C-alpha positions as CSV (number, residue, x, y, z in Angstrom):
1,M,158.5,-44.3,-92.2
2,T,161.9,-42.6,-92.2
3,S,164.4,-43.0,-89.3
4,I,163.7,-39.4,-88.2
5,E,159.9,-40.1,-88.1
6,Y,160.5,-43.3,-86.2
7,E,162.8,-41.5,-83.7
8,L,160.2,-38.7,-83.2
9,L,157.5,-41.3,-82.6
10,R,159.7,-43.3,-80.2
11,K,160.5,-40.2,-78.1
12,Y,156.8,-39.2,-78.1
13,A,155.8,-42.7,-76.9
14,E,158.6,-42.9,-74.3
15,S,157.7,-39.5,-72.9
16,R,154.2,-40.6,-72.2
17,G,155.0,-44.1,-71.0
18,L,153.4,-45.7,-74.1
19,T,154.3,-48.4,-76.5
20,I,154.8,-47.3,-80.1
21,A,151.5,-49.0,-81.0
22,E,149.7,-47.2,-78.2
23,A,151.2,-43.8,-79.2
24,L,150.1,-44.4,-82.8
25,R,146.6,-45.2,-81.7
26,E,146.5,-42.0,-79.5
27,I,147.8,-39.8,-82.3
28,I,145.3,-41.3,-84.8
29,R,142.4,-40.9,-82.5
30,R,143.3,-37.3,-81.7
31,Q,143.8,-36.4,-85.3
32,V,140.6,-38.1,-86.6
33,L,138.2,-37.3,-83.7
34,E,139.4,-33.8,-82.6
35,G,136.7,-31.2,-83.3
36,E,134.0,-33.6,-84.4
37,V,130.5,-32.9,-83.3
38,R,127.6,-35.2,-83.9
39,A,125.1,-33.2,-86.0
40,D,122.1,-34.7,-84.1
41,D,123.5,-34.2,-80.6
42,P,121.0,-32.0,-78.7
43,L,123.8,-30.5,-76.6
44,F,124.8,-28.7,-79.8
45,T,121.5,-28.3,-81.6
46,K,119.0,-27.2,-79.0
47,G,118.6,-23.8,-77.5
48,P,119.1,-23.1,-73.8
49,V,117.0,-25.3,-71.5
50,V,117.5,-23.2,-68.4
51,R,114.9,-20.5,-68.0
52,G,113.7,-20.4,-64.4
53,K,115.6,-20.3,-61.1
54,K,114.4,-23.7,-59.9
55,I,115.6,-25.4,-63.1
56,K,119.0,-23.7,-62.8
57,E,119.5,-25.2,-59.4
58,E,118.6,-28.7,-60.7
59,V,120.7,-28.7,-63.9
60,S,123.8,-30.2,-62.3
61,E,121.9,-33.1,-61.0
62,R,119.4,-33.7,-63.8
63,H,121.3,-32.6,-66.9
64,D,120.7,-35.8,-68.8
65,E,117.0,-35.4,-68.3
66,F,117.0,-31.8,-69.5
67,L,119.3,-32.5,-72.5
68,Y,118.1,-35.9,-73.6
69,G,114.8,-36.5,-71.9
70,A,116.4,-39.5,-70.1
71,R,115.8,-40.3,-66.5
72,A,118.6,-41.7,-64.3
């Protein structure tokens, strides 16, 4: 790491109240995970589950059941 890169990293961490290690972990997570979608996630693979008015009213309360078949 060059001194310029270190200084950029130090300023980034300081501006967010993080240690350099925490800042590096945050940057790595963001870079690696950003935009990833699990191919088997029903949220992204299934069509709309809301068809009738009654169901629309319940979606905010029972979304896991509608999406994954799970009961809370």
